C-alpha positions as CSV (number, residue, x, y, z in Angstrom):
1,M,74.9,52.9,232.8
2,K,72.0,55.2,232.4
3,A,72.2,58.0,229.8
4,P,72.0,61.4,231.3
5,S,68.5,62.7,230.9
6,D,69.6,65.9,229.4
7,T,71.2,64.1,226.5
8,T,68.3,61.8,225.7
9,K,66.9,62.7,222.3
10,Y,64.4,59.9,221.6
11,L,62.4,57.3,223.6
12,I,61.5,54.0,221.9
13,Y,58.2,52.5,223.1
14,A,57.6,48.8,222.4
15,E,55.2,46.1,223.5
16,I,56.1,42.4,224.2
17,I,54.0,39.2,224.2
18,A,55.6,36.0,225.4
19,E,54.1,32.5,225.2
20,G,54.8,31.6,228.8
21,V,55.8,33.2,232.1
22,V,58.8,35.5,231.9
23,E,60.2,38.3,234.1
24,R,62.1,41.5,233.5
25,P,65.6,40.1,233.7
26,D,64.6,37.5,231.0
27,V,63.5,40.3,228.7
28,V,66.5,42.5,229.2
29,G,68.8,39.5,228.7
30,A,67.1,38.6,225.5
31,I,67.4,42.2,224.2
32,F,71.2,42.3,224.9
33,G,71.8,38.6,223.9
34,Q,69.9,38.4,220.6
35,T,71.0,41.8,219.2
36,E,74.7,41.2,220.0
37,G,76.7,41.3,216.8
38,L,73.6,42.0,214.7
39,L,74.4,45.6,214.0
40,G,78.2,45.7,214.2
41,D,80.4,47.2,216.8
42,E,79.1,50.8,216.5
43,L,75.6,49.8,217.4
44,D,76.3,47.1,220.0
45,L,73.9,47.7,222.9
46,R,76.4,46.9,225.6
47,E,78.9,49.4,224.2
48,L,76.2,52.0,223.6
49,Q,75.0,51.7,227.2
50,K,78.6,51.9,228.6
51,T,79.2,55.2,226.7
52,G,75.9,56.6,227.8
53,R,74.3,56.8,224.3
54,I,71.6,54.3,225.4
55,G,70.0,54.7,228.8
56,R,68.7,52.1,231.2
57,I,66.2,49.8,229.5
58,E,62.9,49.9,231.3
59,V,60.6,46.8,231.3
60,K,57.2,46.4,232.8
61,I,55.7,42.9,232.4
62,E,53.0,40.8,234.0
63,S,51.7,37.2,233.4
64,K,48.1,36.2,232.8
65,G,46.6,32.9,231.6
66,G,50.0,31.4,230.9
67,R,51.2,34.3,228.8
68,S,53.2,37.4,229.6
69,Y,52.4,40.9,228.4
70,G,54.4,44.1,228.9
71,E,56.0,47.3,227.6
72,I,59.6,48.2,226.9
73,K,61.2,51.7,227.0
74,V,64.6,52.4,225.5
75,P,66.1,56.0,225.9
76,S,68.4,56.9,223.1
77,S,70.8,59.8,222.5
78,L,71.7,58.5,219.0
79,D,70.6,60.3,215.9
80,K,67.3,59.6,214.2
81,I,68.5,57.0,211.7
82,E,70.5,55.0,214.3
83,T,67.6,55.1,216.7
84,A,65.3,53.8,214.0
85,I,67.8,50.9,213.2
86,L,68.0,50.1,216.9
87,A,64.1,50.0,217.2
88,A,63.9,47.7,214.2
89,A,66.5,45.4,215.7
90,L,64.2,44.9,218.8
91,E,61.5,43.4,216.6
92,T,63.9,40.6,215.5
93,I,63.8,39.1,219.0
94,E,61.9,35.8,218.8
95,R,62.5,34.2,222.2
96,V,62.7,35.3,225.8
97,G,64.2,32.7,228.0
98,P,62.6,29.4,227.0
99,C,59.4,31.1,225.6
100,A,58.5,32.2,222.1
101,A,58.0,35.9,222.1
102,K,57.2,38.9,219.8
103,I,58.2,42.5,220.3
104,K,56.6,45.3,218.3
105,V,57.7,49.0,218.3
106,I,54.7,51.2,219.0
107,K,56.2,54.7,218.7
108,I,59.4,56.7,219.0
109,E,59.0,59.9,221.0
110,D,61.1,63.0,220.2
111,V,62.0,64.0,223.8
112,R,63.2,67.4,222.7
113,A,59.9,68.2,220.9
114,T,58.1,67.3,224.1
115,K,60.3,69.7,226.1
116,R,59.7,72.5,223.6
117,R,56.0,72.1,224.0
118,K,56.4,72.3,227.7
119,I,58.5,75.4,227.4
120,V,55.7,77.1,225.3
121,E,53.1,76.0,227.8
122,R,55.1,77.3,230.7
123,A,55.9,80.6,228.9
124,K,52.2,81.3,228.4
125,D,51.6,80.6,232.1
126,V,54.5,82.9,233.1
127,L,53.2,85.6,230.7
128,R,49.7,85.4,232.2
129,D,50.4,84.9,235.9
130,L,53.9,85.9,236.9
131,F,54.7,89.2,235.1
132,E,53.9,92.2,237.3
133,E,55.1,94.8,234.8
134,P,52.6,95.7,232.0
135,E,55.2,95.1,229.3
136,I,57.7,92.4,228.6
137,E,61.3,93.4,228.2
138,S,61.5,92.0,224.7
139,E,58.6,92.5,222.4
140,K,59.9,89.8,220.1
141,I,59.6,87.1,222.8
142,G,56.1,88.3,223.6
143,D,55.1,88.0,219.9
144,L,56.4,84.5,219.7
145,V,54.4,83.4,222.7
146,R,51.3,85.1,221.5
147,Q,51.7,83.5,218.1
148,A,52.0,80.1,219.7
149,A,48.9,80.7,221.8
150,R,46.9,81.8,218.7
151,A,48.1,78.7,216.8
152,E,46.6,76.5,219.6
153,E,43.2,78.1,219.0
154,I,42.7,76.0,216.0
155,I,39.5,73.9,216.2
156,E,37.8,71.1,214.2
157,Y,34.5,72.4,212.7
158,G,31.5,70.7,211.1
159,E,30.9,67.0,210.4
160,E,34.0,66.9,208.3
161,R,36.1,68.2,211.2
162,L,37.6,70.9,209.1
163,P,40.5,73.0,210.5
164,A,39.2,76.4,211.6
165,G,39.6,79.4,213.8
166,P,37.4,79.8,217.0
167,T,35.2,82.6,215.7
168,V,33.8,81.0,212.5
169,D,30.4,80.5,214.0
170,E,30.0,84.0,215.5
171,S,31.4,86.0,212.6
172,D,29.2,87.4,209.8
173,A,32.1,87.1,207.4
174,I,34.5,84.1,207.0
175,I,37.7,83.5,205.1
176,V,38.0,80.2,203.3
177,V,41.6,78.8,202.7
178,E,43.0,75.6,201.3
179,G,44.5,73.7,204.2
180,R,45.4,73.5,207.9
181,A,48.8,75.2,207.5
182,D,47.0,78.2,206.0
183,V,44.6,78.4,209.0
184,L,47.5,78.3,211.4
185,N,49.3,81.1,209.5
186,L,46.2,83.4,209.6
187,L,45.7,82.6,213.3
188,K,49.3,83.7,214.1
189,T,48.4,87.0,212.3
190,G,45.3,87.4,214.5
191,I,42.7,86.4,211.9
192,R,40.4,84.0,213.7
193,N,37.3,83.7,211.3
194,V,39.0,81.3,209.0
195,I,38.3,77.7,207.8
196,A,40.0,75.3,205.4
197,V,38.4,73.2,202.6
198,E,41.1,70.5,202.9
199,G,41.2,69.5,199.2
200,T,39.6,70.3,195.8
201,N,36.2,68.6,196.8
202,V,34.4,71.4,198.7
203,P,32.9,70.0,201.9
204,K,29.1,70.4,202.7
205,T,30.0,72.5,205.7
206,I,31.6,75.1,203.5
207,I,28.7,75.1,201.1
208,D,26.2,75.6,204.0
209,L,28.3,78.4,205.6
210,S,28.5,80.2,202.2
211,K,24.7,80.5,202.1
212,K,24.5,82.5,205.3
213,K,27.8,84.4,205.6
214,T,29.9,86.7,203.5
215,V,32.7,84.5,202.2
216,T,36.2,85.5,201.0
217,A,38.2,82.7,199.3
218,F,41.9,83.3,200.1
219,L,43.9,81.0,197.9
220,D,47.5,80.1,196.8
221,G,48.9,81.9,193.8
222,D,49.3,78.7,191.7
223,R,47.3,76.3,189.6
224,G,46.1,74.5,192.7
225,G,44.5,77.7,193.8
226,D,42.8,78.1,190.4
227,L,41.3,74.6,190.6
228,I,39.9,75.2,194.2
229,L,38.5,78.5,193.1
230,K,36.8,76.9,190.1
231,E,35.3,74.2,192.4
232,L,34.1,76.8,195.0
233,L,32.4,78.9,192.3
234,Q,30.5,75.8,191.1
235,V,29.1,74.7,194.4
236,A,29.3,77.5,197.0
237,E,28.3,81.2,197.2
238,I,31.5,83.1,197.2
239,D,31.5,86.9,197.6
240,Y,35.2,87.9,197.3
241,V,38.5,86.3,196.1
242,A,41.9,87.1,197.5
243,R,45.1,85.5,196.1
244,A,48.6,85.1,197.5
245,P,51.4,86.5,195.2
246,E,52.1,84.4,192.2
247,G,54.0,81.2,193.1
248,K,53.5,81.6,196.8
249,G,51.2,79.7,199.2
250,V,49.1,81.3,201.9
251,E,50.9,79.3,204.6
252,D,54.2,81.0,203.6
253,L,53.1,84.6,203.7
254,T,54.2,87.2,206.2
255,Q,51.7,89.2,208.3
256,K,52.2,92.1,205.9
257,E,51.7,90.0,202.8
258,I,48.5,88.5,204.3
259,I,47.0,91.9,205.1
260,K,47.9,93.3,201.7
261,S,46.4,90.3,199.9
262,L,43.1,90.5,201.8
263,R,42.9,94.3,201.2
264,N,43.3,93.6,197.4
265,K,40.5,91.1,197.3
266,I,38.1,91.5,194.4
267,P,34.3,91.0,194.1
268,I,33.4,87.7,192.6
269,E,31.7,89.5,189.6
270,Q,35.2,90.6,188.4
271,V,36.6,87.0,188.4
272,H,36.7,85.5,184.9
273,L,38.0,81.9,185.1
274,V,38.2,81.6,181.4
275,K,40.6,84.5,181.2
276,I,42.7,83.1,184.1
277,K,42.9,79.8,182.3
278,D,43.9,81.5,179.0
279,V,46.6,83.5,180.7
280,K,48.0,80.3,182.4
281,E,48.0,78.4,179.1
282,N,49.7,81.2,177.2
283,R,52.3,81.4,179.9
284,R,52.9,77.6,179.7
285,D,53.3,77.9,175.9
286,R,55.9,80.6,176.2
287,E,57.8,78.6,178.8
288,K,57.8,75.6,176.5
289,E,59.2,77.6,173.6
290,R,61.9,79.0,175.8
291,E,62.7,75.5,176.9
292,I,63.1,74.3,173.3
293,E,65.4,77.3,172.6
294,R,67.6,76.3,175.6
295,E,68.3,73.0,173.8
296,S,71.5,74.6,172.6
297,K,75.0,73.5,171.8
298,E,76.0,73.5,175.5
299,I,73.2,71.1,176.4
300,R,74.2,68.8,173.5
301,E,77.8,68.9,174.6
302,A,76.7,68.0,178.2
303,K,74.8,65.0,176.8
304,E,77.8,63.9,174.8
305,E,80.0,64.2,177.9
306,K,77.6,62.1,179.9
307,E,77.7,59.3,177.2
308,A,81.5,59.4,177.3
309,K,81.5,59.0,181.1
310,E,79.1,56.0,180.8
311,E,81.5,54.4,178.3
312,K,84.4,55.0,180.6
313,R,82.5,53.5,183.5
314,E,81.8,50.4,181.5
315,D,85.6,50.1,180.7
316,I,86.4,50.4,184.5
317,L,83.8,47.7,185.3
318,S,85.4,45.5,182.7
319,I,88.8,45.8,184.4
320,F,87.2,45.1,187.8
321,R,85.5,42.0,186.3
322,R,88.8,40.7,185.2
323,H,90.4,41.1,188.6
324,K,87.3,39.6,190.3
325,E,87.7,36.4,188.1
326,E,91.4,36.1,189.0
327,V,90.9,36.3,192.8
328,E,87.6,34.5,193.1
329,G,87.9,31.2,195.0
330,K,91.5,31.9,195.9
331,L,91.1,33.9,199.1
332,I,93.3,36.7,197.6
333,A,93.0,40.5,197.9
334,R,94.3,42.9,195.3
335,I,95.1,46.6,195.7
336,L,94.9,48.6,192.5
337,D,96.2,52.2,191.8
338,K,94.2,55.0,190.1
339,G,95.1,53.6,186.7
340,H,93.6,50.2,187.9
341,N,97.0,48.6,187.8
342,L,98.0,45.9,190.4
343,V,100.0,47.5,193.2
344,R,99.9,44.6,195.7
345,E,98.5,41.1,196.1
346,I,98.0,39.6,199.6
347,P,96.0,36.8,201.3
348,V,92.5,38.0,202.4
349,R,93.4,37.1,206.0
350,D,96.1,39.9,205.9
351,L,93.8,42.6,204.5
352,V,92.8,44.2,207.8
353,K,96.4,44.2,209.0
354,T,97.5,45.8,205.7
355,L,94.8,48.5,205.8
356,K,95.9,49.4,209.3
357,S,99.4,50.1,208.2
358,N,100.1,53.7,207.2
359,N,101.9,52.8,203.9
360,T,98.8,51.4,202.2
361,K,98.1,53.4,199.1
362,G,95.7,52.6,196.3
363,E,92.3,53.4,194.7
364,T,90.6,50.0,194.6
365,I,90.5,46.8,196.6
366,V,89.2,43.6,195.0
367,F,89.1,40.6,197.4
368,D,87.7,37.2,197.7
369,G,85.9,37.8,201.0
370,V,82.9,39.4,202.8
371,I,82.7,43.2,202.9
372,T,82.3,44.1,206.7
373,Q,81.9,47.3,208.5
374,R,85.5,47.0,209.8
375,V,86.9,46.7,206.3
376,V,84.7,49.6,205.1
377,D,85.9,51.9,207.9
378,L,89.6,51.1,207.4
379,A,89.3,51.5,203.6
380,A,87.7,54.9,204.2
381,K,90.7,56.0,206.3
382,R,93.1,54.9,203.5
383,N,91.1,56.9,200.9
384,I,90.0,53.8,198.9
385,S,87.4,54.7,196.3
386,Y,86.1,51.2,195.3
387,L,85.7,48.2,197.6
388,I,84.8,45.0,195.7
389,G,84.0,41.8,197.5
390,V,82.0,38.5,197.3
391,R,79.0,39.9,199.2
392,L,78.0,42.6,201.7
393,G,78.0,41.7,205.4
394,S,76.6,43.6,208.4
395,V,77.4,47.1,207.1
396,V,75.4,49.9,208.7
397,K,77.3,53.0,207.5
398,V,78.9,53.5,204.2
399,P,80.9,56.7,203.7
400,T,80.0,58.7,200.6
401,S,83.6,58.5,199.4
402,I,83.5,54.7,198.9
403,R,81.6,52.8,196.1
404,I,80.8,49.2,197.2
405,I,80.4,46.6,194.5
406,T,79.7,42.9,195.1
407,F,80.8,40.1,192.7
408,D,77.2,39.5,191.7
409,E,77.0,43.1,190.3
410,L,80.0,42.7,188.0
């Protein structure tokens, strides 16, 4: 059963190489056969395809020189984590038909992101070609499309391929920012003569531009901005400095904040790095003193409470350890109440049946068996807090309400 195209979220792309001649049915059969039971009932491929959460698996394969090469596409409407698990499971396949084979996942495409990009592209076309009226009904929609268009104006400039606006070459004045995100934000505001240094090591392209253009360094309002400014002043010819408000980055500023920061730029002659450094160090010293003062009675009490909780936890583990030793090797399951007292003792083979019954009440289960996804799900329905078993089986999802402990951990 093919998943409806409108529900597909992700598309898994993988390549396959087989040591022999194989065909599409062999590959599909291997995928279903060798993943069966691997990820538990909830991620069984046959069930997922029946319910439409996995679409039709597409396989293109050809043989050459006694080997087979091809690609696999798996549409998924699962969430991101489940899709990643499914993709990883494909790489465990080792044989296709009688032939040794290897599958490798190349990429996972977010179908919705692709659709959004197409929407933006189409919106720009509609804006340019189809509107007969001089104005759009909603100015907000128009602004969004214009911002998207400006964001796509970003180019790679110079031998270091630095993120930049399209008018860096033709402008007499340029604005130097820290990174690509800063460039994008300024482009959305309509500022196109901008270029990023991309790190604290100033590129040669920036140094060369600074010798022939008027340069304003527009930097974040944090210590990182101080470091980049210090480096710029040592190797480039900077004319003005503008800073984002303290604690903010240029990439996060609104249009109004960007314009205000650039209007408040100061000539380089008024910038004194030593004073900036002193102010920063004094501020850090004051913060450290306040931090010491906050080491009050309340904090000490919190520490004492934490130690008490750790001691209590060790006591609980000691109780669990005793029950583990008494059931180990005897195929017995014990249900304990909130006080960790024995409520019921049953054979392990009856544990699932007991958990299915509505009258099962308890806080902890200690049993001489493997912890499976089925047992975890049933225990969660019965509000079990601790599930203790010999070892962990094929468990994909563990509810946050349950703490799983294996015998080796006790």
